[in-house]
TORKOL-656660 format. One record per residue (C-alpha): x, y, z; residue number from 1. Coordinates in Angstrom, 1 decimal. Layout:
N
+--------+--------+--------+-----+
!      x !      y !      z !   i !
+--------+--------+--------+-----+
!      X !      Y !      Z ! NUM !
...
+--------+--------+--------+-----+
# end
This chain:
20
+--------+--------+--------+-----+
!      x !      y !      z !   i !
+--------+--------+--------+-----+
!   11.3 !   -6.7 !   -7.2 !   1 !
!   11.3 !   -5.1 !   -3.8 !   2 !
!    9.6 !   -2.0 !   -5.0 !   3 !
!    6.5 !   -3.9 !   -6.0 !   4 !
!    6.1 !   -5.3 !   -2.5 !   5 !
!    6.8 !   -1.9 !   -0.9 !   6 !
!    4.2 !   -0.2 !   -3.0 !   7 !
!    1.7 !   -3.0 !   -2.4 !   8 !
!    2.0 !   -2.7 !    1.4 !   9 !
!    2.0 !    1.1 !    1.3 !  10 !
!   -1.2 !    1.2 !   -0.8 !  11 !
!   -2.8 !   -1.4 !    1.5 !  12 !
!   -2.1 !    0.7 !    4.6 !  13 !
!   -3.4 !    3.9 !    2.8 !  14 !
!   -6.6 !    2.1 !    1.9 !  15 !
!   -7.2 !    1.3 !    5.5 !  16 !
!   -6.4 !    4.9 !    6.6 !  17 !
!   -8.2 !    6.6 !    3.8 !  18 !
!  -11.0 !    4.4 !    2.6 !  19 !
!  -12.7 !    6.1 !   -0.4 !  20 !
+--------+--------+--------+-----+
# end
């Protein structure tokens, strides 16, 4: 389940770059 980890990390970075 590599995609799950990838999406999780990606979303985590986006949250820090674009905190809404």
